[in-house]
VOGUBA-641733 format. One record per residue: x, y, z of N, C-alpha, C in turn; residue in one letter. Coordinates in pm, whole numbers, padded with zeros to 5 digits, always signed. Example, Ala and Ser with C-alpha at 12.3 -4.5 7.8 and 13.67 -1.06 7.14 Angstrom:
# VOGUBA-641733
+01319-00569+00780+01230-00450+00780+01320-00330+00780a +01285-00225+00708+01367-00106+00714+01290+00003+00787s 
***
This chain:
# VOGUBA-641733
+00083-00121+00000+00000+00000+00000+00086+00126+00000x +00198+00123+00071+00287+00239+00075+00376+00247-00049x +00422+00132-00096+00517+00131-00208+00450+00159-00341x +00321+00128-00352+00251+00147-00478+00278+00035-00575x +00213+00041-00691+00221-00070-00787+00360-00087-00847x +00437+00020-00852+00572+00012-00911+00682+00001-00805x +00643-00004-00680+00742-00010-00573+00778-00152-00534x +00868-00163-00439+00913-00294-00393+00927-00293-00242x +00884-00401-00179+00899-00418-00035+00995-00534-00010x +01099-00508+00068+01197-00612+00104+01194-00630+00254x +01181-00753+00298+01179-00784+00441+01312-00847+00481x +01377-00787+00581+01504-00838+00634+01488-00847+00785x +01481-00968+00837+01447-00987+00978+01554-01069+01050x +01571-01045+01181+01661-01133+01258+01611-01277+01256x +01704-01371+01253+01665-01512+01245+01612-01566+01377x +01642-01497+01488+01586-01534+01617+01540-01409+01689x +01461-01427+01794+01408-01314+01873+01523-01229+01925x +01513-01099+01903+01617-01006+01945+01563-00900+02041x +01466-00937+02123+01409-00842+02219+01515-00790+02315x +01513-00660+02338+01601-00600+02438+01743-00573+02393x +01772-00586+02262+01910-00566+02218+01937-00420+02182x +01834-00336+02186+01849-00193+02161+01913-00167+02025x +02016-00083+02022+02078-00041+01897+02209-00115+01873x +02223-00233+01931+02349-00306+01920+02375-00353+01778x +02503-00363+01743+02544-00420+01614+02647-00530+01640x +02653-00626+01548+02744-00741+01565+02881-00704+01510x +02947-00615+01582+03073-00558+01536+03189-00658+01541x +03184-00754+01633+03297-00843+01656+03280-00982+01594x +03169-01007+01525+03151-01139+01464+03073-01125+01333x +03095-01218+01240+03019-01214+01115+02875-01257+01137x +02786-01216+01046+02644-01250+01055+02603-01329+00930x +02555-01451+00950+02506-01531+00839+02376-01472+00786x +02364-01460+00653+02242-01412+00591+02185-01523+00503x +02055-01541+00508+01987-01642+00426+01881-01576+00341x +01878-01613+00213+01779-01562+00120+01665-01663+00108x +01544-01622+00140+01428-01711+00132+01355-01694-00001x +01352-01574-00053+01311-01545-00191+01363-01406-00225x +01323-01350-00338+01380-01223-00382+01348-01106-00291x +01251-01121-00202+01213-01009-00115+01213-01044+00033x +01264-01163+00069+01263-01204+00210+01399-01262+00249x +01458-01205+00355+01589-01246+00402+01588-01255+00554x +01674-01340+00608+01695-01344+00752+01844-01330+00780x +01875-01264+00892+02013-01235+00930+02035-01281+01073x +02146-01349+01096+02183-01388+01233+02247-01268+01301x +02163-01177+01342+02214-01056+01404+02101-00974+01462x +02132-00853+01500+02036-00764+01564+01949-00694+01459x +01842-00628+01503+01764-00548+01408+01847-00440+01338x +01939-00376+01409+02026-00277+01345+02115-00343+01240x +02162-00466+01266+02237-00540+01165+02155-00559+01038x +02025-00587+01056+01937-00608+00941+01926-00482+00856x +01921-00367+00920+01918-00241+00846+02046-00223+00766x +02160-00248+00827+02287-00236+00756+02297-00336+00642x +02245-00459+00665+02245-00560+00559+02161-00515+00441x +02049-00451+00470+01964-00404+00363+02028-00293+00282x +02086-00196+00351+02141-00079+00283+02268-00112+00206x +02355-00193+00265+02488-00213+00207+02508-00347+00136x +02410-00435+00141+02425-00565+00074+02305-00594-00018x +02188-00612+00040+02072-00655-00038+02024-00545-00131x +02018-00422-00082+01962-00311-00159+02069-00208-00194x +02191-00252-00210+02300-00158-00233+02287-00081-00364x +02214-00138-00461+02196-00072-00590+02070+00012-00597x +01986+00003-00497+01862+00083-00494+01826+00109-00347x +01881+00215-00292+01862+00244-00151+01713+00257-00117x +01672+00210+00000+01531+00221+00036+01489+00367+00060x +01364+00397+00027+01307+00529+00054+01255+00539+00196x +01221+00424+00254+01160+00420+00386+01197+00289+00455x +01230+00296+00584+01253+00177+00665+01144+00168+00770x +01072+00056+00771+00972+00028+00874+01025-00082+00962x +01037-00056+01089+01085-00156+01184+00966-00206+01265x +00935-00333+01253+00817-00390+01318+00720-00441+01213x +00599-00473+01246+00535-00432+01370+00576-00528+01483x +00632-00474+01592+00674-00554+01704+00555-00609+01783x +00572-00729+01836+00469-00791+01920+00487-00745+02064x +00412-00643+02105+00428-00584+02237+00467-00438+02224x +00438-00360+02328+00460-00216+02321+00606-00178+02338x +00641-00060+02287+00769+00004+02313+00741+00149+02352x +00720+00170+02482+00678+00298+02537+00774+00340+02648x +00775+00470+02678+00852+00522+02791+00996+00472+02784x +01052+00423+02896+01192+00380+02896+01216+00252+02817x +01107+00180+02780+01122+00063+02693+01194+00101+02564x +01174+00226+02520+01235+00273+02395+01386+00254+02398x +01446+00272+02515+01592+00263+02526+01644+00121+02513x +01559+00021+02539+01598-00119+02530+01559-00183+02397x +01469-00120+02325+01400-00184+02214+01487-00205+02090x +01495-00329+02044+01560-00358+01916+01482-00302+01799x +01350-00297+01813+01265-00239+01710+01298-00091+01690x +01307-00017+01799+01345+00124+01791+01490+00138+01746x +01577+00045+01790+01717+00050+01751+01737+00042+01601x +01656-00040+01535+01665-00051+01389+01625+00079+01321x +01517+00142+01371+01474+00269+01315+01580+00378+01339x +01643+00372+01455+01750+00468+01484+01865+00453+01385x +01903+00328+01356+02012+00305+01261+01973+00356+01122x +01847+00334+01083+01802+00387+00955+01814+00539+00949x +01775+00605+01059+01785+00751+01064+01930+00797+01056x +02020+00727+01125+02162+00762+01121+02220+00743+00981x +02160+00653+00904+02203+00632+00765+02136+00729+00669x +02054+00820+00722+01993+00922+00640+01866+00880+00568x +01801+00775+00618+01680+00723+00554+01561+00741+00649x +01449+00784+00596+01329+00800+00677+01293+00667+00741x +01271+00667+00874+01252+00541+00947+01142+00554+01050x +01060+00449+01062+00949+00446+01157+00951+00312+01229x +00950+00315+01363+00934+00194+01444+00787+00179+01481x +00736+00057+01472+00594+00033+01503+00580-00087+01596x +00493-00074+01696+00472-00180+01794+00323-00195+01825x +00279-00318+01836+00140-00347+01869+00131-00393+02014x +00067-00312+02098+00046-00353+02237-00047-00474+02242x -00038-00550+02349-00132-00661+02368-00171-00669+02515x -00283-00734+02540-00335-00755+02675-00394-00895+02680x -00437-00935+02798-00503-01065+02810-00625-01073+02719x -00694-00961+02706-00814-00958+02623-00779-00964+02474x -00679-00887+02434-00647-00881+02291-00584-01009+02240x -00523-01087+02331-00464-01213+02288-00569-01313+02241x -00694-01290+02280-00803-01380+02239-00864-01339+02105x -00823-01224+02049-00876-01180+01920-00823-01268+01808x -00895-01272+01698-00851-01350+01583-00716-01301+01532x -00695-01170+01538-00569-01112+01494-00530-01002+01591x -00431-01029+01676-00391-00929+01776-00325-00807+01711x -00287-00819+01583-00225-00709+01510-00326-00631+01426x -00454-00652+01451-00557-00593+01365-00550-00440+01363x -00528-00378+01479-00522-00231+01484-00407-00178+01398x -00293-00242+01410-00178-00201+01329-00204-00224+01181x -00269-00336+01149-00297-00369+01009-00393-00268+00947x -00497-00231+01021-00599-00141+00967-00550+00004+00962x -00476+00046+01063-00439+00188+01076-00296+00220+01031x -00210+00120+01022-00068+00145+01005-00029+00219+00878x -00079+00173+00764-00037+00233+00637-00074+00380+00630x -00193+00414+00674-00238+00554+00669-00151+00643+00758x -00114+00591+00875-00028+00668+00965+00109+00691+00901x +00164+00587+00839+00294+00602+00773+00286+00705+00660x +00176+00704+00584+00159+00803+00478+00152+00945+00533x +00080+00961+00643+00072+01093+00707+00211+01141+00750x +00288+01052+00810+00422+01089+00854+00512+01122+00735x +00503+01043+00630+00586+01067+00513+00555+01202+00449x +00428+01235+00443+00387+01352+00366+00387+01483+00444x +00380+01477+00577+00358+01603+00648+00439+01617+00776x +00543+01537+00795+00618+01543+00921+00760+01595+00900x +00818+01641+01009+00958+01685+01008+01048+01562+01009x +01147+01559+00920+01241+01447+00915+01385+01492+00939x +01423+01605+00885+01561+01650+00899+01574+01747+01015x +01651+01708+01116+01674+01794+01231+01820+01778+01272x +01902+01874+01235+02045+01862+01262+02072+01868+01410x +02178+01798+01458+02271+01717+01380+02224+01573+01357x +02107+01535+01411+02057+01399+01392+01921+01402+01325x +01899+01307+01234+01770+01299+01165+01663+01242+01257x +01544+01302+01251+01431+01256+01331+01379+01123+01278x +01338+01034+01369+01262+00915+01331+01145+00904+01427x +01052+00812+01399+00926+00810+01472+00899+00673+01535x +00841+00677+01654+00802+00557+01727+00650+00555+01741x +00587+00452+01683+00441+00441+01679+00398+00318+01760x +00298+00336+01847+00242+00225+01924+00091+00219+01903x +00041+00097+01878-00102+00074+01859-00160+00011+01985x -00272+00065+02036-00330+00010+02159-00387-00130+02139x -00403-00201+02251-00446-00341+02248-00599-00351+02244x -00657-00294+02139-00803-00292+02124-00836-00312+01977x -00964-00330+01948-01008-00340+01810-01001-00203+01742x -00980-00201+01611-00967-00072+01541-01084+00023+01564x -01204-00030+01573-01322+00055+01591-01323+00125+01726x -01248+00075+01823-01245+00132+01957-01137+00239+01973x -01051+00256+01873-00943+00355+01881-01002+00496+01876x -00960+00580+01971-01015+00715+01982-00950+00814+01887x -00828+00784+01844-00761+00877+01755-00611+00854+01756x -00540+00951+01701-00394+00948+01694-00339+01062+01778x -00241+01034+01861-00186+01137+01948-00035+01150+01929x +00009+01269+01892+00151+01300+01889+00191+01336+02032x +00282+01262+02091+00308+01280+02234+00453+01256+02270x +00487+01298+02391+00623+01283+02441+00644+01143+02497x +00769+01110+02519+00807+00983+02580+00783+00990+02730x +00711+00892+02785+00682+00889+02928+00795+00829+03008x +00770+00816+03139+00871+00759+03230+00801+00699+03349x +00823+00570+03373+00767+00507+03492+00848+00549+03614x +00786+00549+03731+00856+00591+03852+00965+00492+03890x +00947+00367+03851+01049+00264+03872+01077+00196+03740x +01201+00154+03719+01235+00082+03596+01157-00048+03586x +01133-00092+03463+01054-00214+03444+01139-00340+03440x +01272-00326+03454+01359-00443+03453+01429-00458+03588x +01447-00582+03629+01525-00615+03748+01595-00748+03722x +01651-00808+03825+01723-00934+03805+01697-01028+03922x +01671-01154+03891+01651-01259+03991+01762-01362+03981x +01794-01423+04094+01896-01528+04096+01831-01665+04107x +01894-01766+04048+01848-01904+04054+01965-01994+04085x +01944-02088+04174+02048-02183+04210+02025-02312+04133x +02124-02355+04057+02112-02477+03978+02137-02600+04066x +02100-02720+04020+02121-02842+04100+02267-02866+04137x +02360-02817+04056+02502-02838+04088+02560-02724+04172x +02473-02637+04224+02517-02534+04316+02564-02405+04253x +02553-02392+04123+02595-02269+04057+02479-02169+04055x +02514-02041+04056+02414-01935+04057+02399-01875+03917x +02275-01869+03872+02244-01806+03744+02155-01685+03769x +02173-01584+03687+02094-01461+03697+02001-01450+03577x +01877-01412+03602+01777-01399+03496+01714-01261+03504x +01718-01189+03392+01654-01057+03389+01503-01075+03398x +01441-00995+03483+01297-01000+03503+01235-00873+03449x +01133-00889+03365+01062-00773+03309+00924-00770+03369x +00887-00658+03428+00755-00647+03490+00672-00540+03419x +00604-00582+03311+00523-00486+03236+00382-00473+03290x +00361-00515+03417+00226-00523+03472+00161-00385+03484x +00239-00284+03524+00183-00149+03538+00227-00065+03419x +00141-00062+03319+00176+00015+03200+00173+00164+03229x +00070+00209+03299+00056+00351+03329+00070+00375+03478x +00154+00469+03515+00163+00514+03652+00121+00660+03656x +00031+00693+03745-00029+00826+03747+00064+00927+03813x +00163+00970+03738+00252+01075+03786+00233+01198+03698x +00264+01314+03752+00247+01438+03676+00331+01439+03549x +00447+01373+03554+00537+01375+03439+00480+01297+03321x +00383+01211+03345+00326+01131+03236+00205+01194+03171x +00170+01315+03211+00058+01383+03146+00092+01407+02999x +00001+01366+02912+00017+01379+02767+00135+01298+02712x +00175+01195+02783+00286+01110+02738+00232+00989+02662x +00322+00912+02604+00282+00790+02534+00215+00690+02630x +00259+00686+02755+00197+00597+02853+00051+00634+02878x +00027+00763+02898-00110+00806+02926-00200+00785+02804x -00152+00824+02688-00236+00820+02568-00269+00678+02525x -00174+00586+02537-00201+00448+02495-00307+00385+02585x -00307+00424+02712-00406+00371+02805-00543+00435+02789x -00548+00546+02715-00675+00609+02681-00718+00574+02539x -00661+00466+02487-00700+00409+02358-00666+00495+02237x -00554+00567+02245-00502+00641+02131-00383+00568+02071x -00368+00577+01940-00241+00541+01877-00141+00651+01910x -00023+00615+01956+00075+00716+01995+00185+00726+01892x +00227+00849+01866+00341+00876+01778+00438+00966+01855x +00560+00920+01872+00661+00996+01946+00782+01020+01856x +00813+01145+01826+00934+01174+01746+01058+01156+01833x +01162+01096+01774+01285+01066+01847+01405+01107+01762x +01520+01120+01826+01646+01129+01754+01756+01074+01843x +01873+01050+01783+01981+00978+01854+02068+01069+01939x +02041+01197+01940+02121+01288+02022+02079+01276+02167x +02153+01201+02246+02117+01173+02384+02159+01286+02479x 
***
């Protein structure tokens, strides 16, 4: 729908789940790439590796006009943005000078029972990308702007609208670490993610992505790599 009848869509995805890898790249090891057909590839690497593979290997003779990262299964809101491989890929696209959008579909216990938990993203996604392409700011020196889009965990008909909003912040981080003792007496550490409280009612979250997603809005947050 975005590329049009004369356009081309190429999918380059990590070969395994890369949740939480942020903007990492496989700088110290090679990445195996597999071609599944002329428009589908998998890479043994991070989402940012996939962007680099697309620009400098697969599409080296015809640079992409747009990079879409996602749609991720699960939200990327507030401080999650800093951990997200989905956002990391969009960031790499922006650093390479290409318009880039990260997209994530929230889910809940209720939405998991739907026939298609990605229905909101499927119905609304293309139009949102067109709006961003045609009417949004992209060049902002010294870093190019990219966009983070989250779809609420509801049916498309229940969505109240689209909200351009700031990045929120939970009062406590959503990651911690637990220890486990193995049968042979060794200690292993496991990162624990507690996404149970999506919204925390703090003044700083007014008009943020956390507040808006919980009020059934699609959220759009402009980002750039200048930390």
